[in-house]
N, C-alpha and C positions, 0 to 999 in steps of 0.2 A: 230509739229503735221501735218503740210501741207505735203501731199504726203505719209503719213504713211498709213499702211494697218491695218484694224481691222476686227474682226469677231463678229457676234452676237451669242446668245445661240443656234440658229438653225444651225450654221455653215456657214451662208451666209457671203461673203467677201465684204468689203466696202473700198473705198479709200477716204481720207479726201482731199477735194479740197482747202478749205481755212477756216480760223476762222475770223469771223467778230465781232469786239468789238464796241458796240454802247451803247446808253443810256439805252437800255433794257437788257443789259448783253452781254455775249460772246456767239455767235452762231457758231456752227460747221456745215459747209456745206459739205456733203459727197455724194458719188455715189455708188450704188450697182454694183459690177463688172459684174455679169451675165446679168443683165437687162438694165443697164445704167440709171436706175431711180435715180433722184436726190432728196435728202432730206436735212432737216436742223432741228436742235434742240439746246437747251441751252447746254452749255458745261458740266454742272454737270449731266444732264440726259444722255448725250452721254457717259460719263465716267462710269456711272452705267450700261449702256446697252451693251457696247462693250469692248472687250479685244484686246489689240494690238497684231498683228501677227508678229512673228519673221520672217524675210525675208527668212531664210533657210527653215522654215516650209512651207511657201507659195510655194517655189520651189518644195518641196516634194509633196505637194498636186497637183500641176500642173503635175508633172511627173506621179503620180498615176492616175490622170484623163486621161492622154493620153494613158496609158497602158490598161485602161478598155474598 
């Protein structure tokens, strides 16, 4: 999961920095690519909110962004 790329329902792109396993549960720490803002939430909530991005799809999005 660390280093993987995810997107939310609005299409924002995030990267997972690391997963922290502690007594309170497993926390995913992630960063929004466009803003650099850092967030964290429990892994179950993360899996419900985000979908993993296929790396080829991300390259296509970047290519399209450069073209616009």
